[in-house]
Structure formats: structure tokens, C-alpha cells
C-alpha positions in Angstrom: 6.5 67.7 23.7 2.7 67.3 23.5 0.7 65.9 26.1 -3.1 65.1 26.0 -5.5 65.3 28.6 -9.2 64.3 29.7 -11.3 63.9 32.6 -14.5 62.0 33.3 -17.4 63.0 35.6 -19.2 61.1 38.2 -20.9 57.9 36.6 -22.2 56.4 40.0 -19.3 54.7 41.0 -16.1 56.9 40.4 -14.7 60.1 38.4 -11.4 60.4 37.1 -8.8 61.6 34.7 -6.2 60.6 32.1 -2.8 62.4 31.1 -0.8 60.6 28.3 2.6 62.1 27.2 3.8 62.0 23.4 7.2 60.2 24.3 5.0 57.4 25.7 7.5 56.9 28.8 4.5 57.8 31.2 0.5 58.0 31.1 -1.6 58.8 34.4 -5.0 57.3 35.0 -6.8 58.2 38.3 -10.1 57.0 39.2 -11.8 57.8 42.6 -14.8 57.1 44.3 -15.7 61.0 44.3 -18.7 62.9 42.9 -16.6 65.5 40.8 -18.0 67.0 37.6 -16.5 66.5 34.2 -15.3 70.0 34.3 -13.6 69.7 37.6 -11.8 66.2 36.4 -11.2 68.1 33.1 -9.4 70.9 34.9 -7.4 68.2 37.1 -6.3 66.7 34.2 -4.6 69.7 32.7 -3.3 70.8 36.0 -1.9 67.5 36.5 -0.1 68.0 32.9 1.1 71.4 33.7 2.7 70.2 37.0 5.0 67.6 34.9 5.4 70.0 31.7 7.8 72.7 30.7 7.6 74.3 27.4 5.1 71.6 26.1 1.8 71.6 24.4 -1.1 70.6 26.3 -4.2 69.1 24.5 -7.8 69.0 25.9 -11.0 68.2 24.0 -12.7 70.4 26.6 -13.6 73.7 25.0 -14.8 75.1 28.3 -11.5 74.5 30.0 -9.1 75.6 27.2 -11.0 78.7 26.6 -11.3 79.6 30.3 -7.8 79.2 30.7 -6.6 80.8 27.7 -8.9 84.0 29.2 -11.1 83.7 26.0 -14.3 82.7 28.2 -15.1 84.0 31.6 -15.9 81.4 34.5 -19.2 81.4 35.5 -19.4 78.2 37.8 -17.4 79.5 40.9 -16.3 76.2 41.9 -14.3 75.9 38.9 -12.5 79.5 39.3 -9.4 78.3 41.8 -8.8 75.3 39.3 -8.8 77.9 36.4 -6.7 80.3 38.2 -4.2 77.5 39.2 -4.0 76.2 35.7 -3.5 80.0 34.5 -0.4 80.3 36.7 1.0 77.1 35.9 0.4 77.7 32.2 2.3 81.0 32.4 5.1 79.6 34.7 5.6 76.6 32.6 5.8 78.4 29.6 3.0 75.9 28.0 0.6 76.2 25.5 -2.9 74.6 25.8 -4.8 73.7 22.8 -8.5 72.3 22.2 -8.4 69.2 19.9 -11.2 66.9 19.0 -12.5 63.9 21.0 -11.7 61.2 18.5 -8.0 62.7 18.5 -7.7 62.6 22.2 -5.0 60.2 23.1 -6.1 60.4 27.1 -9.7 60.1 26.3 -9.0 56.6 24.8 -6.9 55.6 27.9 -9.6 56.8 30.0 -12.4 54.7 28.1 -10.2 51.6 27.7 -10.1 51.3 31.9 
């Protein structure tokens, strides 16, 4: 199964993330009045998807998160390191694959923009 993820940073009112499952049985949309960065929310979306996945393909439009989690890029911002480590642990444990896809094709991004 494919699972799309997207995060949205602080816009002055809220930040949040979305997760959309290919089977259409569930979508998750979280908006909170917390000043979180876009990257923090991207990581949270991926972690949320991984917590509900097993042997699935997680799709994100965040090149930074995908490449950091997959070990291709270093984590330079220390506040992202625990999120990256948690995502890496879950990715291995759940036997999932994490891939990047363009924003235009991200179903979770469409959900996040619609609300």
C-alpha cells in the first residue's frame, strides 16, 4: 500500500501535517496552534505514517526528510536529529520504503491545502 505524507509549518495561526492512505479507508489531518517548522511537521507526518504502516511505501515531497531518513544526507539541524532517528528506527522495524515524489502528485499535500 502507498501512504502519502505532507507537513506545513507555522503560518501565524497553526502548523500541521496530513497522511493519506491509498486504500481510502483513512486520512489524518492535524492542525495545531504550535509554532513548528515545515521540516518538523514533515518528519511528524512520516512518523505518523510509519506508526500505522507495515511493509508499505511512504511517499513524501520533502527531499530533505527523505534523504536524511534514508541516510543519503546528514542532519545538520540538531532539533531534527531525534525525529530523523525515530523515523529511521520505524522504517527498519516496519520494513517500509520511503520515497520522494513531486509536490503536485502528493495526495496528502492536497488534503492539507484543502482544509
